[in-house]
N, C-alpha and C positions, 0 to 999 in steps of 0.2 A: 703223392703229398696232397698238400691240404695247402691253400696263401699264407702266406707271410703279408709284411707290413713294407713301406716300403721306402721304411728309413730305419727296419731294424731285420735282422733274421731272428725275428718272433713271431707266432704267431696273432690274427688279429682276433679283436674279440667279438663276438658275437650279443646281438639284444636279444633276449632271454623272454620267453611269455611268465608271467604267474594267474596261466589258469590252474595250471596244475605246479603245484611251488613241491622242489623236494624237503627233503628230511635239513640241509644244513637252514632254508630259507625256513626253515617255522623256527628252527633252536634263534636265528638271528633277531625272529619277534616275537617273543615272546610264548611261543601259541600250544607247549608245553605246561601246562598247568601244576601246581603241587599239592599232597596235600592241605599242606598251611593254610591257602589261598593264594597264592603268590601265580606267577606266571613269570617266570626268572629264564630268560634269554643269557649267553654265554658274556654278554657284556652289560646285565644287570648285575650278575654272579660276581663279578669284580671286583662291587660297589660293598660287598662283605670283606675288610681290612684282611679275616682270617684268608680270606681264596685266591684275593691277589699275594698273600707274602708267600704262599706255597706256590704257585704257581709263579713266582719271583726268584724265588730260592732255590727251585728246580733244576729250570733253563737259566739260566742267569751261571749260573754254582757247572750248567754241563758246560755253557758258549765261555767263561774263562778259562776252560784248557787249554791247555796248550794242545795245537792236534796237529799232525804227522803225517804224509804216504812214504810207505817203508816195504820192505820186498816182503815177498810172503814169507819170510824167514823171521823176518823184522829184526834183521842187523844191520840192513843200511837205508840209512833214511833219504830220501827221492827228493829235495829242495828242489829241484828245477822242474819236477815233476805241474801239466799244468791245472791239477786239479790243489795241490800243495795252494799254490797260485792265487787261488778264488776262496781256501780257505785261509786263509791266516794275512791277505790282505784285501782285496773288494769283489765280494761276487757281483759286483755288475756295477754299472756306476753310481747307484745313489745307494747303496747299500752296502756293507762291510762283512768280512764273513763273520765278524760277530754278534750282528745285527740278525743274520741271516741261522747260522745255529737256536738262538736264543726263539725268535720266530716261530722258528720250526720247532720245538720241543713246547714252548707255551700253545701252539696250535691241537698237539696233540695230547693235549691237557687238559684241554677244552671243548673240540669239538670230535665229534666220533667220524669224521671222515678223517684225521691226522694232521699234520702237518707236511704241504708235502710243499712241492717247489717242479719248476722246470728247466734244461738243461741246453740253455744253444749253444752247442755245433759249427763246427765248420770244419767239413772234412774230418768231420772226426774226434777233433780239438774241441775239448768243451772251452767256452770265451767267455760265459757269463754264466748263473744261475738267479732267476728272477723268483720269488715267492709271489705271487699274483695274490688278491681279493678270497677270501674265503667263497667258496663256491664255485669263480670262473675251473679248477682243477677240476672232473667230477671223479667216481674209481669205482665197478663193477667189479663186483668178483663170480667166478665161475660158481657155481652151487657145487657141483662136485669136489673138481681139487680145488678149488681157493686163489684160481690164478684172476690178477687183477684185471683189470682195463682199462686206460685210461681215456679221458675227453678234454678235451680244453675249450671249453662256451661251444659245445657239441660237437668238437671235430676231434676222430681218434686220434691217440697222440703215443708214438713207441713208446714201451714202460721202462726200457731204456735209458728213456731221455728222462724220466721221474723220480724224483727226490721223493721217496714215502713215508715216513717214520709213522710209525701203526701203534694207539695204544692196546692193553690186555684185553681178552675178550670181545672190542670188537667196537670198543664203547670206550670216552673217554671219562678220568676218573672226573673231573667236573657235573658230567650228567648222572653218573654210578649215586653220584654226594648227595644229589637236587633236594631231597627233602631235607637232610639237613643243612645244607647249604639255604632250603627255605624257614627253616624253623628263623636259624643266623636273621635272615634281614629280618623279619620280622618283629625279633626284637630289636634289629638294631632301629628299623623304622617308627619300635616304642616307644624305644627308651629317645628319640631325637622329638618325637610329639609329647611326652611327659615332662622331658625338658624344656622342653621350646614353646607348647603353648599348653601347656599343664591340664596335660589328657588326665589324669586325675583329679579329680576334685577332693577337699583337703575334707567336708564336710557338708550338711542339708541344713538349711532352715526349716522348721517345721509349721505348718502354722493352724491354730485352730479354727474347726466348721465355724462361718457365720465372718471371718473376719471381717473388715471390708475392705476394698479397693485404695482408701485413702491411708487405711494405715499400712497396707502391701507395701505402697511406693514410699510413707518414712523408713519402713525395715529396713527397705533394699538400699535404697538411699545414703541413710545410719553405719549400715555394712558397709557400701562400696567407699565410706568416705572413712573408715576403721582400716579396712581390709584388703583394699586394692589397689590403693595409694601407693607412694614411694615413704619406704622407712615406717610403715605402721607395723610395724608389730612390737608384742607388747599391749596394744590397745586393746580400752578396754569395750567391747561388742552393746552396741544399745538396742534391745528385742520389742517389740510393743505387742500390746493385747496379747500377751499370755506365750509367744512365739517363743521354742527352745532350737537348737542347735543343738543334731546328732552327729559328733567329728564320725566319721571311716577310721575303721584299724583294715590293715594293713595284712589279709590272709596270708599261709604260710607260702605258698608260691609267691606273693608277693617279695616276702620277705626274701626269697631267696633266688629272685632277680640276676643277680650279678652269678649265683654261681649255674643257675642253668645258663649263660650265657659263655660262663669260664665251662662248660662242658660240651657248650656246640663247637667251641674252640678246639677240642680236642678228635670227636668227632666227625672234623675237618683232616684236623692233622693225622688222623686212622685214614682216613678219605685219600689220601696225595701220599701216605706210608710217609710223613716227614717230623720228625721228633716237636714236639708240644715250644719245647724251650726254643727251639727255632722261627717260630713262630710269635714267641714272645709273651708265650705263658706259662712260667717262670717258676707257680704256686709250688711246685716238687722240684728246682731243678736245682741242683749243687755243685760243689765244683770235679766232686768226683764222678757224679754220673751224665755232665754235661761232656765232658769228651770221651765217657764209651757211648753218647748216644750220637756223638760226628761221628763214629766208628761206623754203628748204624743205618747210619744217615747215609754214608758212603757204601756200605755193601748191601744193603736192602732198598734203598730207591734211589741212588746216585747210576748204582753199576748199572743195573737190566736196562734204564733209559741208555748209559754212554755206549753198553752193546746195541741192540736198536739204531742211535742212531749209525755206529761206525757203522755197521750196513747195510741202512739206508742208504747210506756218501758213498759206499763201496758199490752198491748196485747203480743208482742213478749218475755216478760220475765218472769208471768204471767201462769200458766194451766186455762182450761174454767175454770175448779173447786178451783180452787185459787184466780179469781179475784172478786171475791166476797167480800170474804173478807181483800181483799188489795188493795190497791190504793201510785201511787206515785207522791210525790210533792215538785215541786223547790220553796224551801221559796224566797220572792218576795223582803223578808225586806231589803235586802240590794241594791234594786235600788230606796228606797222610803227613805230612811232614810238619815235623814237630819244634819247640823250640831250638834256636842256638846252643841252647848250651847239650839238652842231647842228645841232636844231633852232632857234636863233634865228637860225644863221646860214644855214639855206637858206630861214625863211620872209624875212629879210632881202635873203636877193639875190632871192626871189619879187615880194613890195614893189619892192626896186630896177629894176626889171625892167615894172615896171609890169602886173608876172599878175595877182595879187593887189594887193585896198589893204590898208591894214595895221587895218581892224576883223574884217578874216577872216582876218590873222594873226593876231590876239586872240583869237579864236571858235578859233580850235586851239588855244593856249595856254588858252582855259578863262576868258577874263576879260572884263569886259560892254565892248561897243565907248562910243567916245570919242567923241566932239561933231570932227565934220570929218572923222573917220580912211574917210571913203567914199568920197573922194575917191582915183585915182587917179595920182599921183603916186613919184616918187624923190625920196626923202629926204637923199640924198647931194648933189641936186645942185639941191634948192630953199631959197630960204631960210626964216624960217617967216613975214618980213612977205609974196611973195611966197603964198605960204599962209594964211595969213590974210586976202588981198587975195583969192583966190577963193574961198573957204571963205562969204565973203561979197556978193561982188558975183557970182562965179557965173565962169566960167571964156571969156573976150572970146574 
């Protein structure tokens, strides 16, 4: 065992040498250039609105779902379990369960190492979950089996105490889409310069050979007086000694600059598997296909992350001998919930077909059960008198 700090049962943080920086440190300082000519770190990439929006919509959607610890058959919810208290309440003194899950998913979307947190146990019982700064927890994989081994500040730590959410291919979506993000970043910077400092001039003054210095000064002063002050639109330019003004025209790429920026939003949406409408790219969004894209977001984007998160939490919060009897599950109903009119119609149909009883339908609406609501009866063909009789005497 390695030493713990005096105040809390947690590992001491060691200073590390920068003579041989690790991959996460290279990414942090933007040492991985792109072909667009910019070096993008994970933090710099967040300045592209489409990237930050994609990461937020995924991580916040996962963290917003209700989470519960259940028995392995998922029939019973274990509300008094220590892990449930950490995930639904406070993961530690300064982090809520919502913030912990959100930040772990956001880390997995940004960093190749994934999202990692340390579980502090007392007598085998988890008492807090701490997400350290990126790079404090490091991981190495067995080249044959792929089994991970962990270190906290270069000190070995059992894998059973680590929550580790990994991305597909062992690379974060942000890393895999770095070229597309780099192009979007360059376009953002060009647009800022274009409108902020006039990066592209509207034209050029052409002077004939032999024009004297005095004429150049007069022409420059006259041009600035008529075109570079306030409220100068429409004024006549004064040119000297045969000088000519040649306006610049936009080529096809300049004219389609807005279309190029929209295409980069689509590229980033593809990389994160987020529907473009959720990144507020609404050119092709309609009432019908937006609802369909919402379902695709749940099935093809969010569901893989939910399952990976459930597995990572189960490995990190339950000891090996506990995993056979416990699972962690997110409640997907919040994402598939329709409007109240549609839900009422569906619930009534299920009760009428005796698939569910009224109390189960009330639970879907967040209502308390009522007396006699556990009977599987069709309210459309059953009279109140027969319901009362069967509730009091039981069915014959």
